[in-house]
N, C-alpha and C positions, 0 to 999 in steps of 0.2 A: 422264576427264581430255581436253581438247584437242579435243574433238567440235565446238565451234562453231571453232574455228580451223580444224580440218582441212576441212569445210564451207566456209569462205569460202575457202580457198586452192581447192579443186577448182572454184569456181565463179568465180573472180577471175585464174585462171591468166594473167600476163602473156604480151603476143606477143612472144617471144624464145627464141632456139635451145634454151634449159634455164634450168630455172629449179627449186631446191628448199629446203625450209621443213623445218627438225629442229629440232624441239621439245622442251626438257628439265627435265625437274625433276628436283633431287637433296637429299633431306632427309638431314641427317646429326644423330647424337649421339655425345657422346664423351664417357666416365666413368671417373675415375683415383680410384683412392686412395692416396697418396703418404702415406709412414711413419705409416700405420692412419689418415689423415684424409682424407674426401671434398673431393677439390676439386670446384668449380663446376662444373656439367655442363653442358657445350656445345653447343650446339643452333642447328642451320643450316638453313635453309629457301631453294631458290634456284631461279628460275622464269624461262625467256624462251625466244625464238626466233632462229635465225640463218636467213636467206634469202642462197643463193646463185644467182649469175645466172651463164650465160654467153651472149655475145650478140657478133655480127659479128666473131668472134675473141678477142674479151676478154674478162675475169672481174672480177666483183665481189661484195662480199657487204656486209653489213649485218645488225646484231645491234639487239635490243631485249626490252626489259621490257614493253614496253607490248603484249599480245597482244590488244587489241581490234581490229576490223575496220582501223579507221584508223591504230592504229600500225603492224600487220602490210604496210597498204598503203605505209605512210610507206617503210618498210624494202624492199620492194620497189622504188621508186621509186629510193632512194639505190644500193642494188645493181646495178642496171641504169643508172643514170646512171654509175657506177665501171667496169663493164663497157664502156660504149662510149667513157668516155677511156681507157681502159687499151687499148683494140683496136690503136692503132698500135705500142705500145711492149711488147705483152706477150710474154713470153719463148717463147710458142708460140702457135697454133691451138687456143685454148679449146673454140672451136666445133665444132672436129674429133674431140673428144674423145669417145669412145663412153660416155657417163654411162650405169650401170645404172638400172633401174625395177623395183627388188623387190617382192616381196609378200610378207606372213606375218609372223609374230610369235614371240616366244621368252623364255623366263622363266629366271632361275636355279631350279635345281631346290633347294627349302629343305624339312628336315626339322621344324625346330625354329624358328619366326621369330622375330626379334627383337622385335617388338612384343607375343609371345604370350609372353615371359617382363616379370614387374613390373621398375619400375625399383627396388623394394625388392629384389627378388630378386638383380638383377644386382650392386647395391652390396655384399650380403651375399657373393655370389661373391669379388670384389674384395677384402673387407674379409678374408674367407680366405684369400687367396693372399698379401695383403700380409703377414699375422701369417706364413705360414709362410717367407716370405723374411728376415724377421728370427730369424735363427738364433744369432747373435753380435754382441757389443758392438761389435766391430769392423764392423761393417755400418754404416754412418753415414748412408745413403739408399736409400730402396726404394721402387719402385712397382709397382702393377699397375694395368692399363688396359683399355678395349674402346672400340673405334671401329667404329661401323655405319653405312654410307649404303643409302640406298635410292634409286636412281636408274631413272628412267623416260625413253623417249629415243620419239617419234613423227617418222620419216623420211617424208616425202611430195616426190613430184617431178612436175613439169610432165607426163610422159608416163605418169602411172598409176601411178607406185611408190608403197607405202605400207606401210611396217615399223612392227612396234612392238615395241620391247624395256625388259623389266624385268630390274634388277639389283639384286641382294642383296649386301652384300660386307660383310665384318667382318676389323677388324683386332686381334687381341690382343696386347698387351704386358704385358712384365715384365721390369723391371731392379734392379739392386742396385750401388751405390758402397760398396766395402770401404777401409778405411784404417787404414794400420801407419807411423804416425811422419811421414815426410815423401812415405810412397808410398800413392796413391790407384789402385785399378784400378775397372773395371766389366766386368760380366758380364751379357749379355741373354739375351731371347728370339729369337734369331737376328736381332737391333734390331727391327724390324717385320716381318721377312721372312715370318713364319707367315699373312699376310693370303690369305685365299681369297675367292670367292663361297660364302657359306654362310650359314646360319643358326647358332645357338647351339650345333647338334650339332659345329661345328669344335672345339670346345673338350676335348667327348670325343675328338675324333680325334687332336689331339694332346697329349691328357694334359695339360692346361693345368696344373693344379691340382698334379700330381704332379712338373712341370718345378721347381717353385719351391723346392724343398730343393736339389736339384742345381744349381740357378745360383748360389744362394748358399753351395753347398760349392764351387764351382769358383773363385770369387772370391776366396773365403779361400785356397785353394790358390795364386791367384797373388799374394795379398802375401810368401809366402816363397818363390816361384820365383825362380831367376836369370832374366836377361835372355835372350832366343832369342841362340844362338851366331851370329856371322856364318861363312857357311860355301858352298859352291857343291856343293848335295846334292838329292835325291830330295825332291819338295815333295807332300804328299797334303793336299787338298782338301777338305774337307766341302763339302755341297750349300749351305751358308747364305753359304759364301764363292765357291763357284763363282757364285752367284747373281751375285756383282760381278763376276766376271770377264768374266762370258757378256752381261752388259749394256753394260760399259765397253768392250770389246775386242774384240766381236763384233757386238753391237747396233749402236750409236751408230755405227762405222765403217762400217758395210752399208745404212744408211740413204740412200737414193737422192736424195734434194733434198740432201744432206748432200754427197755425192758429186758433183751436178751445181754445187755452191758455194753453195746457199741460205744455209748457215750461216757461210760465210766469215767475215762482219764481227761474228759476236756470239761462235760458240762454235766456230768453228776449220773444218777442213775434214776429209779422210780421206785416210791411206795409198793408199786403194782406188780404182783405179781403174777405167774401165766396160772395158776392154779384159782386165781379170783373170777376167771370170767364165765359166765354162767351162774354165779351164785352170789357174788359179792351186792352188798346194797351200798353203791357209789352217793345216792342221793334220796332224796325223798321220794313218792310213787309222784310226785307231780313232775320228777326230772326226766327229760324224753331228748335225748340228743343224736344227732344225726351228721352223718357224714355225707356230703350230696355236692359233687362237683358239675353234675347235671343242670345246676341253675344258671341260663343265660347269662345274668346281668352280675353276678357277684364276681368279688375280684380273684377266685381263682379258681373257677371253672375252665371245664374241658371237656372232652369227649372220651380222651384215652389219655392216659396218665404216660410218664416217659419211659416206662419201660412195655408200654401198648397195650395195658390193660383197660377193659371199656368203662367208664365212670360208670356210676351208679348210686342211688341213695341207700344208704345201708345205718339201721338203727344201732349206734353204738353202746348208748344207754336207753335203755327201754322200762317205762314207769320205776325208775330208781336204779335197777338191777345192770349190772356191766356184764355187755353180751358178747363185743368183740373189739380186739385191738384196732389200731392204726398202722395194720403191717400190709407191705407190698407182697409181689409174688415172691421175689426171694426170701422174704422174713417168714410168710406164711411157710414154705417149704422147711425153714430152719427149724421151727416151732411148732409145726403140725398143727397149725391154725388156722381158721378162716380169717381174713381180715377186707381190704378195701383198696380201691384204686388210689394208692398215695405214692406210689416211685417217683418221684420230683427231684429236678435239678434246679441250681440256678444259672441257666445259659447253656453253653455249649462245651465250656473248659468245667465242669465239674459232674461226676457220676451220681447218679441217683441214689437216695437215700429215703427214709419212711419220713415223711412230711403230712403233717395235716394240710387240708386243701380248705374247704368250706366247711366248716365245724359249727353246727347251729344248734342252737335250743329250741325245740319248736315249740308255737302258741299254746295257752292256757286259754282259761275262761273268763278271767277277770280282767274289767276297764282298770284304768288308770285309776278313777277315782274309787271303784271297788275296792283296788290296792291299798290308798293312803286311807278310805274311811275304814278301814280294817285295824288301823294302827291306833294303840293307846298314845305309845310313845317310843320317836324312834326318829333315824334320819335317811334322807334322799340324798342320792350323790350321784353326780354327773362328770363324765370325761375324766378319764386315769390320767394322772401325771408323774407318780413314781410307783417304783414295785420292787418288791424283794421276795424273794422265794426260795426256799433250799433246797441242797443238791439231790434231794429226791424226790421234787415238786410236792412238798407237802406242807410244811407250815408257811405262811406267806403275811405280807404286810404290803397293802397296796393304799396309795393316796390319789384322791380324786380334784381336781380344779373347785367345784362346785358343789355346795349343798346347803340342804334346807333342812330344819326343824320341822317335826312331824308331833303333832299334840292334839289328843281326842282327835283324831281321823282327818285332821286339818294340815295342810302344809303352810306350816309359820315363817319364822324369819330366817335369813340365808344366814350361813355358817362358812368362815372358810377355813382351808386346809383341812377338811375332814379325811380320817383315815380309817380304815378296817382293818383289821388282823382275825388270822383263823388259822385252821389246819384243814386241809384239802380232805380228808379222811372223814371230818365230821360237818364242815360246814355246808356240803350241799346236802346232807341229811336234813339241814335246819332248813331247806327250803317251803316256805308254805303257800305261797302264792304264784303264780305264773300269769303274765300280762296276755291279754287275747292280740287279735290281730292288728287291733288298732292301735297295740303299744310298740309292735314288731318294726324291726329297722335293718335293713339289711348294710354292713359295715364292714371293715377289713383294716389290712394293714399290710403297708411295704416291706415290713424292716424284721421277719424274723429270722433270726440266726441260728445257725445248728450245723456241724458237721465241721472235718477235718481232712481237708482245710475249708475254711468255714464260706458256708453258703447263706446269703442273706435273700429270702425268697417271699412272695407274694401268699397271703393267707387271707380268707374271709371267713368272717362271723356274722350271723345273723340271728337275734335275739329279739324277746319281748322284755318289758321291765321285770322284773323277778323282786319278791319279797322272802327276807330271811331273818329268822326268828334268833334272839339270844346272841348277836354278835356284837364283837368286842370293836368299840368306835372310839375315838379320840382326836384331837386337833394338832397343830402345831407340826412342826419337821418339814 
């Protein structure tokens, strides 16, 4: 794939300061069984290329689905024209950015390829899960699904860079809705949080079939449960809710282009400023956060970002202190700061912007029983169901699917509609317990939105269970 286009680019590089060609093909298939009925199987195949040019201090880009020599030549012409037009008004001297020229290849390690299992066998697997979800007449809706994407990217630069990356991505889903009179509750497999780079072996790794009965049982428990009481207390968050906390109140506020103001007119700004890095106490000394696209199985893993920067594990927050932003090579040049390898684009027809990839909380030393045992009065919450955060990514309110009270060091009764609220600038400083490796889960989301035009991208988050003190929790909504 792409041999013809690669040969054309090598022979036809324009006379500019820098030029790159990123060629992308994504083939996806989604299969769902809802209420025991197979839904229409959705297949997508997307193919195209993006040209980026830096010239005379300006930058320009052009996307095309016409990958013939004439189509690519036209994209180069348009990108060069935009670079020349932007030179006098660019926010930085793009020609001075030290763009990398990497070489190499990488692919997701896969044990059981998606295409190695027949469509009939996949449907049968989902039928079995769907049957297991319907354990009671009060379960009024139920669904099991699988969503696979095979993504291939060839990245070429005018300086001889050439990388090839193959990604195999799988998103397993499972959910039920239970109804009791005027009340309806939903319980799911962590939303779609158990997505990873893997083949069908992922289903065994997360005990996919075995989880169906537990999800159904918990939905029925919620029907009979009281709302979460309103109180200020300890809050213990499972990894599938920590994922959302990390994403919204660490990831987005630390994206450097947002700090520099690029998102101001669309999605807002950040409470974080450039002078905070190196000194600001973002969380308690227990908080250690890394940006690590080099983990093979995580959802947003890669060996090079979409600007060709090699992936590496970097501490963003260490012992609670803010160390570096989520800034790509261009943003690093603009701000004069160290960042990470996080220039990312949604497919072939979007430019790269600063995006979190795998943003993880490192494990601590406490077992789950230790965390629960340390709490006199608190609430344990699983699986995000709603979120709201202000445009500076500071004040937030998040709701979960499932909760349990903690009293005198023990998990007690189930509570429904558990919510928490806080302020990012103080919430993480109230971190008083971090779970060990036994509580740690690798999760992610296919649905992170940002940028104009909008880009919906894949993000990975791994985390242990975490305990916070003095948090406002409440029920309802």
